[in-house]
N, C-alpha and C positions, 0 to 999 in steps of 0.2 A: 821646169818642175812648173805646168798652164795649169789656172785653176776654173776649174769647168763652174757656168757662170750658170744660177739657177734662175730658171724664169720668174718675172713677175705678174702675177696672175688679179685681172680680178676679176668679181662677181659680180652678177648681177641681183639687182638690188630687190625682188621679189624674193622672197624668202625662201626654199626650198627646189631654186632652182641651177640648174646643176652645172649651169653652159662661162663661160669664163672668156677672157682674151687674156694677150701677151700683152705687157704697156709697154716693155722696151721697143719693144716688135713695132705698136702702133707708131710709138713717139721715132724711130728712127726710121720705119721705113720699112728693114732689113723683113724679111716673113716670120712667119714666128715659127717656135721650137715644130711645133704640131700642130696641121693647118681645121681642126678646130677652135684652133684658141686665133680665128684671127678679128681685128675688131671692123671686120666687114658690117657694117646695117647697125651699130650699137649707136647709144643716143647719152649724153651728158646731161644730165638733169639736180637741180635741187629737188631734196623732201623736206619737207618743216625746217627741222638743222643743223641737219647731212647736205656739205654740200661737192661735190665733186661725184655723188653716183651714177653707176651703170646699171644703164637699164638694155638688157641684148633683145634683139627681131623680134624675137620669141613677146615678146612680152612692154613693149613697147606701145605695144596700141593697146593693153589694160594696164599701163600706168598713164597713160595721159586721158582717159576718160575720165582715168581718179587721183588726176593729179590736186590733191590738198592747197587750201590758201590757210594763211593764219594771221591774228590779228590780231598784232600791239598789245599788248595788255595798258587797261585803265585803269583798271583796281586789282591792278595785281594777280591776273589769272585769265592764261594763254585761252584764247580761243580758235575754232578751228574748224574748215567742210569740208567737202570734195564734192570737186566739180562735175559729178555724177547726178548732186541732190539731196541723194539719201542716206549721210552720213554728218552728220554733227555729235562729235562725242561730248561730254560734260567740261565746262572749262578746267583747263590745272593750273596749278603755282608751278609745275616746273615747264620748261619747252620741250623737254625730252625727253615725254610723257606718250608723248603724243606720235612722236612715226607707226612704233609697236601698237598700236589705237589703227592705224592706217594702215599697218602693216595685213595685221585682223582683217583690219573692211575690208582687202584688196582678196585675200583670202577665200572669203567667204568665198565673194563678187565669184570671182578665179571659179570658183567650186571644190578649192581644195580644201577646204576647214568645213562646213556644216551652218545650216542659217542659222543664227544667235531666235533661240524660243524666247 
């Protein structure tokens, strides 16, 4: 009896993006189980404290234009800002809280969320 291997799918970093690629196929050079799951055009980057994030070709320009930078805390507070120059949230104690704030910024800039009032 053979066991079917389920595809190991990776999602785009941008929340709500339906794009996926098949990780094992990408690593082994084999074709993906579905043509839409190819790794072609995907980029890998680090965002805030999350390493190995995948960005689909559709969102690569958006993520590149809004790449955040993070400053190590001197006073116990993490600071971040966006490459676009329009986003710099209040300093935070927990580094992981910056990522959802950055995601909200990217979704707002892309038009997926309404502009903040």
